[in-house]
C-alpha positions as CSV (number, residue, x, y, z in Angstrom):
1,X,140.6,76.2,108.5
2,X,139.9,72.6,107.5
3,X,142.0,70.3,105.4
4,X,140.4,71.8,102.4
5,X,142.5,74.9,102.9
6,X,145.6,72.9,102.0
7,X,144.1,72.6,98.5
8,X,143.7,76.4,98.0
9,X,146.1,79.1,96.9
10,X,145.0,82.7,97.2
11,X,145.8,84.5,93.9
12,X,146.1,88.3,94.0
13,X,146.9,90.8,91.2
14,X,148.7,93.9,92.3
15,X,150.0,97.2,91.0
16,X,150.7,100.0,93.6
17,X,148.3,98.7,96.2
18,X,150.0,99.9,99.4
19,X,146.7,101.5,100.5
20,X,144.9,98.1,100.4
21,X,147.1,95.1,100.4
22,X,147.7,94.7,104.1
23,X,143.9,94.4,104.7
24,X,143.5,91.9,101.9
25,X,146.3,89.7,103.4
26,X,145.1,89.9,107.0
27,X,142.3,87.3,106.8
28,X,144.6,84.8,104.9
29,X,146.5,83.5,107.8
30,X,145.3,79.9,107.0
31,X,147.0,79.9,103.6
32,X,150.2,77.9,103.2
33,X,151.2,80.0,100.2
34,X,149.8,83.2,98.7
35,X,150.6,83.9,95.1
36,X,150.9,87.6,94.0
37,X,151.2,88.6,90.3
38,X,152.6,92.1,90.4
39,X,152.8,94.5,87.4
40,X,155.9,96.4,88.6
41,X,154.7,98.3,91.7
42,X,156.7,101.4,92.6
43,X,155.1,102.2,95.9
44,X,155.4,100.2,99.2
45,X,153.4,97.2,97.9
46,X,156.4,94.9,97.4
47,X,157.9,96.0,100.8
48,X,154.6,95.0,102.5
49,X,154.5,91.6,100.7
50,X,158.1,90.8,101.6
51,X,157.2,90.8,105.3
52,X,155.3,87.5,104.9
53,X,157.5,84.4,103.9
54,X,154.4,82.6,102.6
55,X,154.0,85.1,99.8
56,X,155.4,84.3,96.4
57,X,155.6,87.3,94.2
58,X,156.0,86.9,90.4
59,X,156.4,90.0,88.3
60,X,154.8,90.3,84.9
61,X,154.3,93.3,82.7
62,X,150.6,94.1,82.5
63,X,148.9,93.5,79.2
64,X,145.3,92.8,80.3
65,X,143.5,91.6,83.4
66,X,142.7,88.3,81.8
67,X,146.3,87.9,80.7
68,X,147.5,88.5,84.3
69,X,145.0,86.1,85.8
70,X,145.6,83.3,83.3
71,X,149.4,83.7,83.8
72,X,148.7,83.5,87.6
73,X,146.7,80.3,87.2
74,X,149.7,78.7,85.5
75,X,151.8,79.5,88.6
76,X,149.3,78.1,91.1
77,X,150.5,74.8,92.6
78,X,147.3,73.6,94.3
79,X,144.1,72.2,92.9
80,X,142.0,75.2,93.9
81,X,142.6,78.9,93.5
82,X,141.0,81.8,95.4
83,X,141.0,84.8,93.1
84,X,141.2,88.1,95.0
85,X,141.6,91.7,93.9
86,X,144.0,93.7,96.1
87,X,141.1,95.6,97.5
88,X,139.0,92.6,98.6
89,X,138.8,91.4,102.2
90,X,137.3,88.1,103.3
91,X,134.9,88.4,106.2
92,X,135.2,86.0,109.2
93,X,131.9,84.5,108.1
94,X,133.2,83.8,104.6
95,X,136.5,82.3,106.0
96,X,134.4,80.0,108.1
97,X,132.2,79.0,105.2
98,X,135.1,78.2,103.0
99,X,136.6,76.1,105.9
100,X,133.5,74.0,106.0
101,X,133.3,73.3,102.3
102,X,133.5,69.7,101.0
103,X,133.0,70.0,97.3
104,X,131.9,67.0,95.3
105,X,133.6,66.0,92.1
106,X,131.0,67.9,90.0
107,X,131.6,71.2,91.8
108,X,134.1,73.4,89.9
109,X,133.7,76.7,91.7
110,X,132.0,79.0,94.1
111,X,130.8,82.5,93.6
112,X,130.5,85.3,96.2
113,X,128.5,88.6,96.4
114,X,130.0,91.8,97.7
115,X,129.6,94.5,100.4
116,X,130.8,97.7,98.8
117,X,132.7,100.0,101.2
118,X,133.9,103.6,100.9
119,X,136.9,104.1,103.1
120,X,135.8,101.4,105.4
121,X,132.1,102.4,105.5
122,X,129.8,99.8,104.0
123,X,127.0,100.9,101.7
124,X,123.5,99.5,101.9
125,X,123.8,98.0,98.4
126,X,126.4,97.5,95.6
127,X,126.5,97.8,91.8
128,X,129.3,95.2,91.9
129,X,127.9,91.8,90.6
130,X,128.7,88.5,92.3
131,X,131.9,86.9,91.0
132,X,133.3,83.4,90.9
133,X,136.2,83.7,93.3
134,X,137.0,80.1,94.3
135,X,137.5,77.4,91.7
136,X,139.4,74.4,90.5
137,X,142.4,75.8,88.7
138,X,142.2,73.3,85.8
139,X,138.5,74.3,85.1
140,X,139.1,78.1,84.8
141,X,140.0,80.4,82.0
142,X,139.8,84.2,82.0
143,X,138.8,86.5,79.1
144,X,138.6,90.3,78.8
145,X,135.2,91.9,78.6
146,X,135.3,95.6,78.0
147,X,137.4,97.2,80.7
148,X,137.0,94.2,83.0
149,X,137.5,90.5,82.9
150,X,135.5,87.3,83.5
151,X,136.4,83.8,84.4
152,X,134.7,80.9,82.5
153,X,134.3,77.8,84.6
154,X,133.9,74.3,83.2
155,X,131.5,72.7,85.7
156,X,129.0,73.6,88.4
157,X,129.4,76.9,90.2
158,X,127.6,77.2,93.6
159,X,127.0,80.4,95.5
160,X,128.5,81.2,98.9
161,X,126.3,82.7,101.5
162,X,128.8,85.1,103.1
163,X,130.1,88.1,101.2
164,X,133.4,89.8,100.4
165,X,134.1,93.4,101.4
166,X,135.2,95.5,98.5
167,X,137.1,98.4,100.1
168,X,139.4,100.4,97.7
169,X,141.2,103.2,99.6
170,X,143.6,104.4,96.9
171,X,143.7,108.2,96.4
172,X,141.0,109.7,94.2
173,X,143.6,110.9,91.7
174,X,144.5,107.2,91.2
175,X,140.8,106.5,90.5
176,X,140.8,109.2,87.8
177,X,143.9,107.9,86.2
178,X,142.5,104.4,86.1
179,X,139.2,105.5,84.6
180,X,141.0,107.0,81.6
181,X,142.1,103.5,80.6
182,X,138.9,101.8,81.7
183,X,136.6,104.0,79.6
184,X,138.8,103.7,76.5
185,X,138.6,99.9,76.7
186,X,134.9,99.9,77.5
187,X,134.1,102.2,74.6
188,X,136.2,100.0,72.2
189,X,134.1,97.0,73.4
190,X,130.7,98.6,73.1
191,X,131.3,100.2,69.7
192,X,132.7,97.0,68.3
193,X,129.5,95.0,69.2
194,X,126.9,94.5,66.6
195,X,123.8,96.5,67.5
196,X,121.7,93.4,68.1
197,X,124.2,92.1,70.6
198,X,124.3,95.2,72.8
199,X,122.4,95.1,76.1
200,X,119.9,97.8,77.0
201,X,122.5,99.6,79.0
202,X,125.0,99.5,76.2
203,X,122.4,100.9,73.8
204,X,121.8,103.8,76.2
205,X,125.6,104.3,76.4
206,X,125.8,104.5,72.6
207,X,123.4,107.4,72.8
208,X,125.9,109.1,75.2
209,X,123.7,111.5,77.1
210,X,121.1,109.4,78.8
211,X,123.3,107.1,80.9
212,X,125.0,109.7,83.1
213,X,121.6,111.3,83.9
214,X,120.0,107.9,84.7
215,X,123.0,107.0,86.9
216,X,122.3,110.0,89.2
217,X,118.8,108.9,90.0
218,X,119.6,105.2,90.0
219,X,122.4,105.4,92.5
220,X,121.1,108.1,94.8
221,X,117.4,107.0,95.0
222,X,116.8,103.6,93.5
223,X,119.9,102.1,95.3
224,X,119.4,104.4,98.2
225,X,122.9,105.8,98.5
226,X,121.4,109.2,99.5
227,X,120.7,107.5,102.8
228,X,124.4,106.5,103.3
229,X,125.5,110.0,103.9
230,X,128.8,111.3,102.6
231,X,130.0,107.8,101.7
232,X,126.9,107.2,99.5
233,X,127.3,110.6,97.8
234,X,130.9,110.0,97.2
235,X,130.2,106.7,95.5
236,X,127.3,108.1,93.4
237,X,129.6,110.9,92.2
238,X,132.2,108.4,91.2
239,X,129.7,106.4,89.2
240,X,128.2,109.4,87.5
241,X,131.7,110.7,86.6
242,X,132.6,107.3,85.2
243,X,129.5,107.4,83.0
244,X,130.2,111.0,81.9
245,X,133.8,110.0,80.9
246,X,132.4,107.0,79.0
247,X,129.8,109.1,77.3
248,X,132.4,111.6,76.1
249,X,134.7,108.7,74.9
250,X,131.8,107.1,72.9
251,X,130.7,110.5,71.5
252,X,134.3,111.1,70.3
253,X,134.4,107.8,68.5
254,X,131.0,108.4,66.8
255,X,132.0,111.9,65.7
256,X,135.2,110.5,64.2
257,X,133.2,107.9,62.4
């Protein structure tokens, strides 16, 4: 890496990520320090992190993704932060691209697109939108949006050409457990929006039944996951199940008034 690497701290949020964290750490050999905000992992996550003396772990009880990330930014000691989920992996191409960066004073951040993988097998496309992952710490602030979170950057954000691999290998039962919380927060967010502020997709989700049916055709045929074999079918099933769970959650709220 170039001298620019000395100005970057990778920031990772973890909770029981033993299935993923070693792959996320592997391409970060250039980092002088890696900051991990852990929510009280009870698996081997902390054991794996303890093997690398560059890693500084700070434990914080989880309240929200934005809360964890904003707390993490307060702990970063460098000018720049590289925000990574525990199932992200930098490609060699992206590592080289970051090494070659020489940002001007007006550049506040960089965004990256993703390659979505299912147990290591890349899919031909992704539903995961590009995300601002590298930014000046002082210019960033996170906020919760539905079940997810978004970083607001004060200044110019430029796109990176190379992509990040998104490869979550946690057991499927963990996915189901996580979805219960995700759909509750997403339903709260959609129902709370004034009708005129809802997107087209959110309006479909408020109707409950159309979104899961549309997701079947959208993922398998429009996105082409039917051509990705078992990995594509697996991901399509996940997305359809997530929409079904959200539809039931929204229907429950509407029936309860």
